[in-house]
C-alpha positions in Angstrom: 59.4 -58.2 56.5 56.5 -56.5 58.1 55.5 -52.7 56.7 54.9 -50.0 58.9 54.1 -47.9 56.1 51.3 -50.1 54.8 49.8 -50.4 59.0 50.4 -46.9 59.3 47.9 -45.5 56.5 45.9 -48.6 57.6 44.7 -47.8 60.8 44.2 -44.2 60.0 41.5 -45.9 57.0 40.3 -48.3 59.8 40.1 -45.3 63.2 38.5 -42.4 60.2 36.1 -46.5 59.6 34.8 -46.2 63.2 33.5 -42.7 62.9 37.2 -41.4 64.8 39.0 -38.6 64.5 42.8 -39.2 63.6 43.8 -36.2 64.7 42.3 -36.2 67.6 45.6 -36.0 71.2 44.2 -39.4 71.5 44.8 -41.1 68.7 47.6 -39.3 66.6 50.2 -41.5 67.9 48.3 -45.0 67.6 49.0 -45.5 64.4 52.8 -45.6 64.8 52.0 -47.9 67.8 50.2 -50.3 65.9 52.9 -50.4 63.3 55.4 -51.3 66.8 52.9 -53.9 68.3 52.7 -55.7 65.7 56.6 -56.2 65.2 56.3 -57.5 68.4 53.2 -59.7 68.2 53.7 -60.9 64.3 57.2 -61.2 64.4 57.0 -65.1 64.1 56.6 -64.7 60.6 60.4 -64.0 60.3 61.4 -67.0 62.5 62.1 -70.5 62.0 61.9 -72.8 65.0 64.3 -75.1 63.6 67.3 -72.1 64.8 66.0 -73.5 68.7 65.5 -77.2 68.0 69.2 -76.5 66.1 70.8 -77.1 69.6 70.5 -80.7 70.7 71.8 -83.3 73.6 72.9 -86.6 74.0 70.5 -89.0 76.1 71.6 -92.0 77.0 67.9 -93.3 77.5 64.6 -92.2 75.6 62.4 -91.3 78.4 59.6 -89.1 78.6 60.2 -85.3 78.6 56.9 -82.9 79.1 57.3 -79.3 79.0 53.4 -78.2 80.7 51.9 -74.5 81.4 53.6 -72.8 78.2 51.6 -69.4 78.3 50.9 -67.8 74.3 49.7 -65.3 73.4 48.5 -65.4 69.5 45.7 -64.4 66.9 42.8 -65.4 65.6 43.0 -65.5 61.1 39.9 -64.7 61.2 39.0 -61.9 63.3 42.1 -60.8 64.4 41.1 -61.0 67.7 43.4 -62.7 69.9 43.2 -66.2 72.2 46.1 -67.1 74.7 46.3 -69.7 77.4 49.0 -72.8 78.0 50.6 -75.1 75.7 51.7 -78.5 76.3 54.5 -80.9 74.8 55.2 -84.0 75.2 58.3 -86.2 73.4 59.8 -89.2 73.2 63.4 -88.8 72.6 64.9 -90.9 70.5 69.1 -90.4 71.7 68.6 -86.1 71.8 66.8 -83.4 73.3 66.5 -79.7 73.3 66.6 -77.2 76.1 63.9 -76.4 77.6 64.1 -72.6 76.7 63.7 -74.2 73.9 60.1 -76.1 74.2 59.0 -72.2 75.2 60.8 -70.7 72.1 59.2 -73.1 69.7 56.0 -72.3 70.9 56.5 -68.5 70.6 58.0 -68.4 66.8 53.9 -70.0 65.7 52.4 -68.3 68.3 53.5 -65.1 67.3 51.8 -65.2 63.6 47.8 -65.0 62.6 46.4 -68.3 62.7 44.2 -70.5 63.9 44.2 -73.0 66.9 44.6 -75.6 65.3 47.6 -74.9 63.3 49.4 -73.6 65.9 49.1 -77.0 67.8 50.0 -79.1 64.5 53.0 -76.3 63.8 54.7 -76.7 66.9 53.9 -81.0 66.8 55.5 -80.9 63.3 58.4 -78.3 64.3 60.1 -80.8 67.1 58.8 -83.6 64.3 61.2 -82.5 61.7 63.9 -81.5 64.1 64.9 -83.0 67.1 63.3 -86.8 65.0 62.1 -88.4 68.4 59.7 -91.4 68.9 56.4 -89.4 69.3 55.3 -86.4 69.8 51.9 -84.8 71.6 51.5 -80.8 71.6 47.6 -80.2 73.5 46.8 -76.6 73.3 44.0 -74.8 75.7 43.0 -70.9 75.4 39.9 -68.6 75.7 39.8 -66.9 72.2 38.5 -63.8 72.2 36.3 -63.6 69.4 34.2 -65.9 71.4 34.9 -63.8 75.2 34.0 -60.5 73.7 31.5 -60.8 70.2 29.6 -62.8 67.7 28.7 -65.8 71.4 29.5 -63.7 74.4 30.9 -66.2 76.1 33.4 -65.9 78.6 36.2 -68.7 80.7 35.4 -70.6 77.6 38.5 -72.3 76.2 38.9 -74.6 73.0 41.9 -77.6 73.9 44.0 -79.3 71.0 45.9 -81.9 70.5 48.2 -83.2 67.7 50.5 -86.7 67.9 53.1 -87.8 65.9 55.4 -90.8 66.3 54.3 -93.5 68.1 52.4 -91.1 70.6 50.0 -91.2 67.5 48.2 -94.8 68.5 49.9 -95.2 72.0 46.5 -94.7 74.1 48.1 -95.9 77.4 50.9 -93.6 76.9 48.6 -90.3 75.6 46.4 -90.7 78.8 49.0 -90.9 80.6 51.0 -87.1 79.7 46.9 -85.6 79.4 46.9 -87.0 83.5 50.3 -85.1 83.9 49.2 -82.0 82.3 46.5 -82.5 84.9 48.2 -83.1 87.4 
C-alpha cells in the first residue's frame, strides 16, 4: 500500500537536495501532487491481473486472437523515468476467450509499476498463460525510454522491442512471423 506521507517527505528532501526552495509558491504543494500522482502511476502494485482475466467466454473455434497497439505508460525502475509505447497481445484460445478490454486492463496492471520492459512483457504473457490457459501466447512490447532520450546517451526516437512467447507459439516460427506481420500491418 502506498504511503502518502513518506512520499511527500521524500519529495521535499529531493527538492531540497537539488537546491530548490520548498517554500517557493510553485513548489509548496508539489509533494502532495507527487503523492497523488504516485497513486495513479504505481497503482498496479495493488492489483491482480487475474481479476480481469477471470470473466471468460466459450468459443467453438480456436483461431488466433490479436489485440495490437495497446498504449501504455510505465516507469523504469533504474532511473524512475517513464517509458511508454504499445503492447501487442496474441493468443490461440483453448476453448475460452476474454473480452478485449480485459487484455488492455492486463497491460495496465503491470505497466503501473516501477520495472523494466522485459519483465513487463513476461508478466503480461504469464498472466494470460496462467489465467486463460490458451494453446499459445505471444506478447510484443515496443517502447521509448526517457532514460535513453533525455539523459545518458540522449537518443530520442530509439525504441526497445521485447517479445515473449509461451506454449505452442514458442517454437512455431511461422505463426510468430504471421503475428509480427499483423502487428506491422
